[in-house]
N, C-alpha and C positions, 0 to 999 in steps of 0.2 A: 517707537514714535509713530510708525505707520499705523499700528493697531489703534493708537489713541486718536489719530486723525479719522480713521474709519468710524470709531465709536462716536466722535463728535458729529460727523456727517449724518450718521443714523439717527442721532438724537434730534438734530435740526429737522430732518425729514419727518420724524415721528411727531414732533411738536407742531410742525407746519401742517401736516395732514390732519391732526386733531383740531387745529384752529380752523382749517378749511371746512371740516364737517360741522363745527359749531356755527360758522358763518352761514351755512346752508339752512339753518333752522329758521324758517320763515313762517311757521304756523302761527296763526292768529287765534288765540283761545276764545275771543269774542265771536269769531265766525263759527268756531266749533260749537260754542254754546247755542247759537242760532240753529245750527244743524240738529242738535239734540232736541231743541224745542220743536222744530218742525217734524222731526221723526216721531216724537211722542204724540204730537197733535194728529198726524196722519194715521198713526196706529190706533188712535181713539176715534177715527172717522171724522175728524175735524179738518178743515182746509189748511194747507201750507201757507205760511205768511211771507210776504215780500220783505226782503232784508233791506231796510232803508238806511243808507249811510248818514243822512241828515239827522234822522231820529237817533241813530246810534251815537253820533257825536254828542248829541244833547244828553244821552245817557251817561257819557263820560263826564260832562259838565255837572250832571246831577251828582255823580260820585264826588267830584272835587268840592262840591258845596259842603260836604261833611268835614273837610279839612283833617282827615285822618282819625276822626272821633268815632270809633267803632261802637261805643256805648250808645250813640244816638240812633243806631240802626236796630229796631226791634226793642222789645221790653218796655218798661215803664217810662224810659227816657227817650222813646222813639220820636224822631223829628221828621218833617217832610217839608221840602222847599216850597215856598209860596208859589202859587200859579203865576204871579207877576214876574218871577225870576226867569221863566221860560222866554218871555219876550224881551225883557230888559237885559238879561245877562247871558243865558245859555245860547240862544239863537245867534246873537252877535259874535260870541266867542267861537262859534262853529262856522260862521259864514252862511247861516240859514236865513233865507228871506222871511222876515217876521210875518209878512202877509200870508205865508203858506203854512203857518203853524196849524196843526190839527189837534183836537182834544185827545188827551191821553186816556185810553180806555182800560188800562191796567198797568201795574208796575210790580216788579219783583226786585227785591233788594236784599243782599246778604253781605255779611262781613265776618271774617275770622282771622286769627293771628297768623296761621300758616297758609301758604299757597296751595290750592287744590287744582287738579286737572279739571277741564271743563265738564266732563261727564260726572265727576264727583261733586263739583260745585252745583251742578243742576240737580242731582239726586239728593245730596246731603245738606246743601245750604239753602237753595232757593225753594225746593219742594218740601217745606217743613211742616205744612198742615193742609187741611182740606180747603182752606181759602186760597192757598197758592195754586192748588190743582184746579180749582174752579176758575181762577184767573187765566191759567195756562190754556184751558180748553174752551174759553169763552168764544162764542160765535160773533161777538161784536168786533173782534180784531181783524184787520186786513194786512197790517204791516208790523214789523218788529225791529228793534234796534238794541244791541247788547254792548256792554262795555265792561272792562276789568282794569283795575289799577291797584298798585301798592302805594304805600306811604313812607316817606322818609327813607327811600332806598331799600325798603323791605316791607314787612308787615306793619299794620294789618292790611289785608287784601279785601277789596270791595268788588262785588259783582252786582251789576244793575241791568235789568231788562225793562224796556219800555214798549208798550203796545199802543197802537193807534188804529183808527178806522178810516184813515185818509186814503186817497188814491195815489198809487206809486208815482205817477207823473206830475201830480199837482200838490202834494204835501211835503213839507220839510225840504223844499227845493233849495239846493246849494247855489250860491252865487258863483257863476262860472262853472257850475257842475263839479266843483272840486271842494272837498271838505278841508277846513283848516285842521291840520294834524296837531294835536295837543299832547304835551308830554308832562309827566310820565303816563303810561297806560296805553290802551289801544281800544278800538271799537270796530264793530262788524261792518262789512261792506266798504271799508276804506282802501282795500288793496294795499295794506301796509302791515308789515310784520309787527308783532307786539314789541313795545319799547319800554324804556325807563326801568322801573323797579322790577317788572316781570321779567324782562329780557335779562336784566342784570343778575337776577336770581339763577338763571340758567348757566351763567358763566362760572358759577361756583363749582360746577362739575369739572372744570378745566384745571382747578388747582392741584388735584392729585397728579394729573398728567404733568403739569409744570414742575411740581416738586420732584417727580421722578426724573424729569429731564435735567434739572439742576444737579441732582445727585450724580447722574451719569456724566455730566460735564465736569464736575469737580473731580471725579475719578479719572477722567480722560487726561486732565491737565495735572494730575498728581497733587491737587490742593488738599 
């Protein structure tokens, strides 16, 4: 009986430690995407861009506009939100002061069924042709905002990057200087870990651990 109790305690500690490690995962893939963009720009002798949380939140609203329809991104059925939606829908949903909206100088958008790491999304999804590279290295940009989100608790996964030529202190200004956090998905500059479908996909890695724990518990109690 004593041995079974020890096994039970070890299982509890193991599962708790694994959950603790998972809870410490606070990386935001949208921030990592911005880092990849700036690294690529500076390597090409272009200036680094300011990471604007207001613009990034709007990038997430841009994604949500597609309502999970991956076929509307690229190809013959490609769609693009109307400019009026930025002031009428995107900005209010983010808490961005409409009067501070600045023209978008470039946009990169990608979608695929499987989730990709930020570096892979940058290289394999967003940088798909010469036009994308031209947009990336344009000297007209001064700020950038990125967002990533899944749909329906999983794929397809959307990646969106918006560029603007506004000034960091005067464009895409947030009411109260705090962005409205929108779920699911995440955006750069929000000081918020990725949530919703993306974060949920990470928890799948815990299932093997949980299964092993349950098996050990069953053994300990003689089930």
